[in-house]
N, C-alpha and C positions, 0 to 999 in steps of 0.2 A: 837465578831463582835462588831463595833463600828458605829450605824445608825448614818447619818447624816440627818437633816432636810435643807430645800431649803435657810433658813435664814443664818445658820452656815455656809454653803458653799458661801454665797455671802459674808457675814462679812469676813470670812478668805480669800476671794479674797481683799476685803478691804483692808485690814491690810495688807497683803503681797505686793499690789502694792502700798499703801499709797494712795489711792483714796477714794472719795464718790463716790457710787453707786445709780443712779437713777434704780428700778424697779418697770416695768410696766407689768400687768397683766390682759390680756383681756379673759381669760378663760371662766368668766360670760358672757360675751359680744359674745363667740362664740358659746354659747349654743341658742342664740336667733335666731327667724325665718329669713332667708335671706334678706326677703324685708327689714326688723327692722334692721339688720345688714348693708344694704346699706345706708338707711337714716341716721343714728348714724355716719357710716363712713364718709358720706358727711359733715355732721356739722362740725365734729372735723377737715377737711380738710378747710373747709371754714371760721372756725371761730378760731382755736385753734394751731393744729401741722402744721409747715411749711411741705410744699409739697414734700419735698425731703426727711422727716423723715416720713411721713404719711406711705407709702408702706411699710417700713420697721417694724414700728411697729403693722400694722395690715397683716402681713405675718406670724407673729409666735403667739402662745401662751403668750409668756413673753420675754419682750425685756430688755436687760440692757444697759444703758450707765453709762461710768466712766467718772469723772471729777476730776479735780485736787481740788477743794474746794468743802465745805459740800454747800457754799451759791449760788455756780451756779448751783449744782445740785439741790437744792430747787428751786431756781428761775426758771428754767425750767419745773419741776414738776409741779410748781404752773400757769406759763402761758399756757399751755398744757393741765393739767387736773385738772377742777373746783374740789372742794370739793363736796362731796355727796350733802349737803344741797343747794347747787346750781339748783339742777335740781328737778322739779316735779315728772318727767318720770325717777328713779332710774335704766331703761336700759341704760341711757346714761352714767352712772356713772363707769368709767375705774378706777380701786385702781391704785396708787402708792406710794411707799415707798422711802425713802433716807435713806442707810445705810452708816455710817460713820467708817472709820478706825479701830476707836475704839471698833467698833462694835455696837454702838448705832441705833435705827431706830430715825434718828431726825426729821424726818417730814413722815405724812400721810396725804393725802387730805379724809382720811374716817373720819368725826367729830363724837365725839360723841353724841349721841341723846338724852342723859341724863346728867345730872349735876353729876359731879365727887363726889360731897359732897352735903348732904342735905343742904336747903338753910337756914339759921338762921332769925331768927324774929325779 
């Protein structure tokens, strides 16, 4: 047996197609009460996501877009999905990642909540 993780499947697809993939995960959002989901969906429609893509993204627990360049994938991710630090209410945060043809996660909107290294004095 050779189990695969979702990341490995996405990375394999990106490599095979020579594309960068924007991975949108709304599983946390789907666990919220219906009334709250409606408010959050409307916020993303009003503020972030173009109307023609909005329904597609919120119709499935995970959505994937392929782009010819890492730059374009990252630009869309940044335009549509603010980082977690943007939101006072973390229920509004939807995590996205950009995976390159080389298999790297080149961008995520989930920012580290603590420094990567200890500050020096």
